[in-house]
N, C-alpha and C positions, 0 to 999 in steps of 0.2 A: 838353769843358767841361760839356755838359749833364748827363752822367752823374755827373761828379765834384762839381759845384757846384749846379746848378739843381735837378736831380731830388731829391737828398737834402733840399734846402730845401723843395721843394713837397710831398714825402712826409711832412714833419712836420705838415702841415695836413690837415684833413679833406678828402676828395676834391673835394667840391663847392666848398668854400672855396678850394682850390688852383686850381680851374678859373676862378673869378671873379678871383682874384689874378693868374693868368696873363693873362687877358683884359685887365685894366686896364693891366698893364705893357706888353703888346704894343701896345696903343693909344697909350700914351705914347712908348715908346722908338722904335718903328718909324717914327714921324713926325718925330723930331728931325732937323734938317738934317745934323748930323754923323754920325748913326747910320744913316740911310736908305741912303746909298751903300755902307756896309760890309755891311749886310744883303744888299743886292743882289749884292755881290761874293762874299760867302761862299756864298750859296745858289743863285745863278744857274747853270744848266747847260743848254745848248741843243744840240741835234744833230738834223739832218734825219731820222735814223733813228727818233727818238722820235715824229715826227708821225704822227697817225692821223686817218682820216676814218671816223666811226662815226655811224650813223643820221642822215646828212646834215650833221653838224657836223664842223668841222676842229679837232682838239685839238693843241696844241703838244707835248704829251706825254701818256702814258696813265695818269698817276698823279694821282688826285683825293683830295680831302678828303671823307670820308664825312659824311652828315647826323648831326646831334647835337652837333657841336662848336660851330658857329656857327649856332645855331637861328634867330636873329633878324636875320641879315645885318648884323651890327655890325662884322665884321672882314674883309670881302671884300678890300679893297685890301691890308691888312696880310698876310693869309694868302697872297695871290697873290705877294707878295715872297719867300715860301719856295719857290717854284718849282712849285706845283701846276699841273697842266694844266686842272683844273676843280675847282669848289667847289660842294658841295651844301648848301643851307641847309634849315632845318626840323628836325623836322617842324613845319609851320605848320598852325594850325587857324583857322576863321573868327573865333572870339572868343578874346581872351586867356584863358589859364588858368594857374593856379599849379602845376598838376601834383600829384603825390602828396606826402604829408607827409614831412618830413625826419626822419632821414637817409634818403637814397634813392640814394646812389652809394657803392660800396664797392670797395676794392682787395683783390686776392688776389695779393700779391707773389710767393708761391711758384710760382704758376701764370702769372705775368705776365698777369693777367686783371683784368677789372672786372665787377662786377654792378651793374646800374642798374635802378631802377624809377621813372624820372623822371616818366613819365605825360604826355608831350607838353606839358611846361611851355614856354610861349612867350608873346610879347606880342601875338600875333594877326597875321593876314596884312596888315592895313592898315599896321601899324607897319613891317613888313619892306619894304613897297612904298615908303614914304617914304625909307627908307635906300638902297634899290636905285636910286632916282632920282638919288642924289648920288654913287654910286660912280664911281671914275675909271679903275680898271684894266679891261683888256679880257678878263680871264680868263672862261672860260665858267662860267655859274652854272646849277645845277639847282635846281628848287623841289620839295622833298619835302612832300607834302600829306597831311593826315589829317582825322579828325573830332573834334569836341569830345567830351569824356568824357560829358557829359549828353545828347548826341544819340543817340537809340535807333537801332539798326542799320537799322530800316525807313526811317529818314530820313537815313541816312548819305550817300546819293548827293548830297543837297542841299549838305552840307558840302564835299564834294570839288569839286562844280561851282562853288561860290562861291569857293573858294581858287583854282581853275584860272582862272576868268574875271577875278578881281581881280589875280592875279600875271602873267597872260599876257604883257603887253607888256614885262615886266622880267626874265624868265629865259629861258634857252636850251632847257631841256627840263624835263619834269615827271616826278616819281616818285609813284605811287600807293602809299602805305604802308598795308597792311592786315596787317602782320606783327609789329608791336610786341606783346610780351607784357604790356605795362604799362597798357593801356587796356582796361577790362572788355569782354569779348565781341568785341573787335576782330578777333581771328584767325578768328572764325566767318565773316567776309567772304571768307576764302580758299576756302570751300567752293564747289563748281562753279557752282551757279545764281546765288547772290548776287554772286559775283565777276564772272561774265559780264555780269550786269545792270549792275553798277557800271562796268565797263570800256567797255561799249557806250555808256553815257550820257556818260562822260568823252570818249570818242572823238568822239561826235556834237557835243558842245559845242566841242571843240578844232577840229573841221572848220569850224565857223561863224565862227571867229576870222579876222581879216584875214590872219594868217600862222600857220598851224598849227605847233605845236611837237612834237617827239618825246615820246611818252608811254611810260614804263617802269613796271614793276611790281616792288615790293620784296617778296621772299618770305622766309619763315622757314626755318631749317635743319632744323626738326623735322618737316617734311612727310614722309609715306611715299612710296615710289616710285609708288604708285597716285595719290596726290594730285599728285605732280610730273607724272605723265602727263596729268592733268586740266589742270594749268597750261599745259603745252605745247600741248594741244589748244585751250585758250581763247586763248592768245597768237596762235596761227596763225589761228583763226577770226575774231578781232577785229582782226587785222592790227596788233597792238601792236608798238611799235618795239624793245622789248627788256626784259630782266629784270635786276634787281640781286639777286645771290645771295652772301651772305645777310645777314639781320638777326641779332640776338642769339638765343641758345638758352636754353631752359628746362632743358636737360639738365645734370645735375651729376655725371655719371660720369667716372671717371678723373682726378679732381682731386688734386693733392698737398696742398692745404690741408685741415686737419683737418675731418672731417665736422661736428663740433660747431660749429665756427666758421661753416661754410657754412649749417648749419641755423639758427643764430642770426641770420644776415643775412636769411634768408627769401627771399621771392619776388623775381623780377626777371630781366632778360635778361643772360646771360653773354657777354662778348666777350673777345678776346685769343687767346693761343696755343692754348688748349684748343679753340677753334672752327676752327682752321686745317684740320684734316683733313676735318671734316664739310662745311665750306663748299666745299672743293675737290671733294669727292665730288658735291655737288649740282651744281656747275658742269659737271663732266664728264658727269654723267647727263643734264642738260638739253641740252648740246651734242650728245651722241650721239643722244639720243632725237629731237631736232628736226633732226638732220643739219645743224647749224650754220645754220639758216634765220633766226635772229635773234641780235643781239648780246647779250652778257652782260657786266655789270660785276661783277667778282669782289671780294668784301670779306669779311674774317674771318681774323684771325690772321696778318696780314702784318707781319713784324718785320725782314725783310731783303730784299735783291734776289732771293735764291733763292726766298723765299716768293712774291714777286710773279710771278716767272717761272714758278713751278709752276702758278699760277692761269691765266696766259696760255696755257701749254701745255695746260692742261685744257680750254680753250675760251673763256676770257674775252677780250674785246677791250680792256677797260680794267680798272683796279683802283682801289680806294679804301683809304685807311688812316685810322685814328683811334686805337684803343687802342695799336697798335704805336708810334705817335708819342709817346704819353704815356710809354711805357717806354723808348723808344730815342732820343727827341728829334727835333727838326725836320730834322736832317741825314739822317734816314732817306730823305726824298724824293729827295735828290740821289744817295744811294747806290743806290737802286732804279733811277734813270734811268741811272746809269753802268753798272750791272749789265746792263741791257737793251742798251745800246750795245755793251758788251764782248761780249755773246753774239752780236750780229750781226757782229762782227769775226772771230769764230772760223771 
């Protein structure tokens, strides 16, 4: 039904307008007394085989919603009804910010991909906290945190610490996002010395909290093997809890979409099928280089159960979807879970 009815309707709208349209209808429909039981019946799928314990947390299943879809924690309960094992909110910044000028989200249907240069648009960490206080579902929630656009890199640590300390009682794990290509100079924080300084500060602050939470790092797919070696070294040195691999890419090679169209769109991070191979390569490299000494959440180009299983086999402990759900629909989550269960029966 999604591909035959809803997707064609949504794809007549500009991508960001379609996103907001989807948000509003999910909020309305999923909470109607007659609709809610049907949603649960259609999307619910549980099996003990799917349960995971990763960085000290118990996941009902390994399929999560990647950051970026529900930036401001407005749909936690509704998205939980689709069967996700965990939901990542954000990226959140200390102060609200509008993000980059529109248009800033583009579809590449021929490649089943998206290009975004959203720029950490969000309503600020305090707004998310108020909504998290009211959530009803027990789904695990991760807090993806970043810095405000106008905060210089030399003061970036302060932004990350403010977000961590403010969100700390209301999320189950944290993700330090230094890999978005859409905030000026942000990726410079992936360099060895500034990254080590940032992670040490975040770890120290986390340790001072009443109940420390797992801290993960989200990295770009565009890092060289030498940079990935540095990442592994830093993660082990700082005793970080894990890595999310990967964010969107600035690479535009091997696209089916006409170069003229891609060039017209301009800057931004590419997600979707085109990212699948590279993200899996990064997962495998990190797992091999570290000898599986820390968990990896695999994300990038997951459009099927086979895609998810490929990332798990490469060394991921959990996976996340976003763009694949835009193109394949919410039934993708259940298909992935069934595929994992079926694999374990063979």
